[in-house]
C-alpha positions in Angstrom: 87.8 110.4 69.7 86.9 108.2 72.6 85.2 109.8 75.6 86.4 109.1 79.1 83.4 108.3 81.4 83.0 107.4 85.1 80.0 106.0 86.9 79.3 105.0 90.5 78.7 101.3 90.7 77.9 101.1 94.4 74.3 100.4 95.3 72.3 103.3 96.8 72.6 103.6 100.6 75.4 103.5 103.2 78.4 101.2 102.9 82.0 100.8 103.8 83.3 100.6 100.3 82.4 102.6 97.2 83.0 101.5 93.6 83.6 103.8 90.7 84.0 102.4 87.2 85.9 104.3 84.5 86.7 103.8 80.9 88.2 105.7 78.0 91.4 107.0 76.7 92.2 109.4 79.6 91.3 106.9 82.4 94.9 106.0 83.4 96.0 109.7 83.3 93.1 110.8 85.5 93.5 108.0 88.0 97.3 108.5 88.3 96.5 112.1 89.4 93.5 111.5 91.8 93.7 107.8 93.1 95.8 107.1 96.1 96.2 103.3 96.7 96.4 101.9 100.2 99.9 100.6 99.5 100.9 103.9 97.8 101.6 102.3 94.4 101.0 104.6 91.5 98.1 103.9 89.1 100.2 103.5 86.0 101.9 100.5 87.7 98.6 98.6 88.0 96.8 96.1 85.8 93.5 96.7 84.1 90.3 94.9 85.1 91.2 94.5 88.8 89.9 95.9 92.1 92.2 98.2 94.1 91.7 99.6 97.6 92.4 103.3 98.0 90.7 106.7 97.9 90.2 109.6 95.6 91.7 113.0 96.3 91.3 116.4 94.7 
């Protein structure tokens, strides 16, 4: 079983953009539930290994 992991990739301090890296078998499912893209496109319609502007919600 492959674990799903997430890690903050943004340097320590204040900034305008934060980067969170995720990998694992549940990544797409989790992001489809919590990631809201600026253009409102759902996560499952995106490509892997790309940067996307948006925010995370509970």
